[in-house]
N, C-alpha and C positions, 0 to 999 in steps of 0.2 A: 317294196321297202321292208327291211327287217325290223324297223322300229317305227311305230306310228306316233306322231306328235300332235297334240291338240291342246288348246287353252279353253278352259271353261270357267268363266268368272275370274277368280283369283287363284286358280289351280291349273298348273300345267300337267298334262298326262303323257307319260312316255310308256308305250305298250310294246313289249317284246312280241313281235309278230312273225316268227319263223318256226311254226309248229312242225314243219316237215323234218327238221333236225333237232327238235326239242329245245328250240331257242338257244342253240349253242352259240358260244361267243366267237363268231366268225369275225374277220377283219371288218367286213361291211357293217355288221351289227354293232361292233364296238365303236366304230367311227360315227355311226348314226346316233349312238347314245351320247357321245361327246358333243355332237352338234345340238342334240336336244337339250342337254344340260346347259350349254352355252346360250341357246335361245331362251331358255327359261330364266337364266340369270339376267338377261337383258330385258325381259318382259316385266310387266307390272303384276307379278304373281307373288303369292305368299307361301306356296308349297308346290312340290313336285311329287306326283304319285307315280311310282314305277310298278306297272302291272304286266300282265301277259295274256296271250291267247293260248288255247290248247291245254293239255293236262300237265304240262311241265313248265315251271317258272323259268328255269335255266339249268341245262345239263353240264355246263362248263365249257371248256375250249372245244372248238370245232377241229377235231383231229384230221378231218378229210382234207383240209387245206395243206397238210404236210406232204401230199403226194408230189413226187418229182422235185422236192427241195432237200437240201442238206438238213438232216435232223437237228444238228447243233444250231443252225441258223434259225430254224423254226422254233426250237425250244427257247432261245433267247428272245426272239420277237414276241412270242406268246407271253412270256413272263413279263416283259416290259410293257406290253399292251395292258395286261391285267393290273399291274402296279399303277400305271397312269390312270386307268379308269377308276380304281378304288379311291385314289387320292382326289380325283375330280369330284366325286360324291362327297367326300369328307369336307372339302374346302368350299363347296358351293354355299353361297350366302343365304340360301333359303333351305328349309328342312326338306328332306327326301323321305317319303313314306313308301315302304314296300307293301304292295297289296297282292298277297299270294294265296292261291288255292290250287296247288299242284305240287309236283315233285321238285325238289331242290337238291342239286348235287354239285360237288366240285366248285367251280368258279361262282356258281349261283349262290353258294353258301357265303362266299366272300362278299357278294353284293349285299346280302342281307346284313352282314356285319357292318358294312359301310353306311347303310341307311340309318337315319336318325330314329325312325319309328318303323316297326315291322308288324304287320297284321297278317295272320295266316288262318285260312279256312279249314273245314273238316277234311277236305281231300288232300291236304298238304302232307308230304312226307319228307324227311331230311336224312342225309347220311354223308359221312366223310369216309369214302372207300379207297382213298388214294393208296394207303399202305398195302392194300390187297393186290395192287398191280405194280408194286415196286417203286412207287414215288411217295411223295408226302405233301400235305397241304401247306407248302412253304409260303407262297405269296399270300394266300387268303388267311394265314395265321395272323397277318398284320391287322386285320379287322375283326377276326374271330376271337382271338385270345383276350382282347380287352372287354369283350361282351360276356363270354362264357365263364362260369365258375371253374376254378382250377380242377376240381374233381371231375366235372363234366368233360372238360377238354381232355383230361387224362384218359377218360373212358372212350369217348367217341372218336378221337384221333386214332386210337389204337385198335378198337374192335371193329370199326366199320358198320356197326349196328344201325338199322333203320329205326327212326322214331317219329312220333306224330307231333301235332301242334301243342298239345298240353305239356308234353315233356320239353318241347322247344321253348315254351314260355317259362317253365320252371327253371331252366338252366341259363336263361338270359339271351338265347339266340334271337328270339322274337319278343316284341313288346307284349303282345296279347294274342290269344286264340279267339276266333269269333265264328259264330254260325253263319253270319251274313257279313262278309268282308266289305262289300260296297257300302252298306249302311254304317258300319263302324268307321270306315275311312272318311265318309262324308261328315260324320260328327267331329272327327279330329280336324279335318280341314276347315270346318266352320269355326272352330275355336281358334285355330291358327290364323285365320283371316282377320281376326280382330286385332292382331298385333301389328305394330309399325314395321316397315322394312328395316330400320336401324335396330329396333329392339330385337327382331328375329335374328338378324345377322350376328349381333354381338352375343346374344344368348346362345346361339348354336356354337359360335366360336369357343365359348367357355366349356362346352361339353366335348368338343373335339380337339382341344389344344393338346392334351396329354397323348391322345391317340396319334395325332399328326407328328408330334415330337418323336415318339417311339417308332412310328412308321418311317420317318426320314432317317432315323439312326440305323435301321436294320434292312431297309428295302433293297439296297444294292447287294448285300450279302445273301439275302433270301432269293433274289432274282438269279444270282449265280448258282445257288444251291438247286433251285428248281430246274434250271437248264441242265445242270450236271446229272441230276437224277433221271431226267427225261430220256437222255441218250445212253443210259447205262444198260448193261446186258439184262439185268433183272427187269427193268422197265420194258424192254423189248419183249421179253418172254411174257410178262404180265399182260401187256396190251394185246399181244397175239393170242394168248389164252382167252382173254375176254372176247375178242372178235370171233374166235373159233368155238366159243361157248364150252370150254373145257377147263379143268383145273390147271393152274400153273405148276411148273416142275417142283417148286418148294412145298406145295400142298400135298 
């Protein structure tokens, strides 16, 4: 399994468990996440904790699945899978808490933006490096832009700089940095467990209504943009340079 699912008391735990490819968003992992969120919604839980094994929370799309397929089809499929996953987190009737103590890139950043609460430990690093390989954080901007300050988005979308949990908390990407992620998350879920199902569902809906409205207004356009960028000449050069560990032609 790429995703482990367990229920402990009033908390459902979804753990990304594909460390061999840095918890990349393969078709199997995405589908298992959808099933896990659906199971959690049907269970008598008050919160979902989204965690990970290994040193990476999530590295983004699993590009290895593109082998032997039309690049355009792959790009559209990947964009639609990501859009559907982010929306599922936003509309889940129970809060989702990201428990991170590792590297977060690309689609993993979008997952953080979709979660209601995000806690990151001292081993966490974050970066938006899409522009360096000829693409852009199109789909994940749907959940990141509502979280980040405008100045922070303008900086990190463009520079691709790596930053740590303290900066991530300052700019709104995560809720808090913590030395002990497990203890901090346990405290949060204990407080959330005191709420009623109705109270939680309606309270969460109040916080996500504007994000969902903007999401639905722009998702289709950004899906098309993401697919178009993915199959461009610059993106091909950027991805090839990355795999060959060299500078792209424009650098």
